[in-house]
C-alpha angles and dihedrals in degrees: 000000000000130000125042112279120204117251123229112248090228094059089048092054091049093049096048090047094050099044106029108019091242118145114203113211143156095213126053115248121216088220086077102063098175136060124200089250088067088069087070092050110102090210099044102042095068090053090052094047093046091052090052091044091056092050089052093051094261103285119173118295096255090063094048092048093047092049091047090063092049089052094044089052088069089063088048091051090050092051094053096040089054086060102041096043103030105020087233121128120204118225119267095189116127112283095010094101110063135171146179127208115243136183119320093018092290123137138219120211141214122201140176126220111251117257089232092077129220126339119250117259099191101048107066097184095052093044096051092046089053091048093048092052089046088053093050090058092043093050092048089051091051092047090057095042096047094045088053095048092041091053093048100042106027093241111150113248094218088058093049092049091049091055090055097044090046094054090045091052091050090046092056090041088060094042089053095050103034103072088173086082094058125094093202143000088262090060091073090055089052091050091054094046092050090048089054092050092048091050105034106172089200092056106042119194136160089294094057098100132133123231133189114250117230130197131190131173091245092058089070096218095319105111121186138204126256120233120252091213132030117253088218094233091136088068096062122100106211140033133047095305095048110141091344131126123226118239086240094052116130088212093070119093117229091258093049090049091050093048090047093053094038095055 
């Protein structure tokens, strides 16, 4: 197939819901009680962190704050995947990104499509300029959120940023290798261009981190990157991640990682 074919918005909504727990809607639902702006509210942030802490078995604040960043990175992955796969930016206006805590300290999200409409696919310069501007707003939002959560919980900002950057790298690693997600041959080109804009070596930002690439026979030609910092999931007491190490964890020895993936 050649030429970029438009995606149906319904397929986009299904995809974002299935892979990133992001519900795309035009009308705010009462089932998502918080907006991302609440994370900057000195009165509301403690309530959100406390709710997640209880779901995690009440570990120390450092653990809750670090895992918050890992969960929040799922929303960020959804936002950039919406652009790279569907050319559709989600609104970053105050109150348009909403969430609710769920079991195990995870979160589900609600988003609205940006009023600016879809990104261009046939004008590379214009598209990358729009993406770069979108990224500036997204990074500024993350700076404010991570500063607030770090100040309250004691989680280290550099660790929080590394969790986001790592998940984005793995996301694009999958997009590059899984052509079943593409609607055309040109989509692969667009994904590569978007990746280069997100991780511009000539304009380093908080996402500009390097990660070790890892391969294993069971990955079937889909290698992933290892984390630079641990997400501390092994220190929580309840939930599916309780006292477990992620396969990407830097604390694992080569032998332990191999056995984990081989099991």
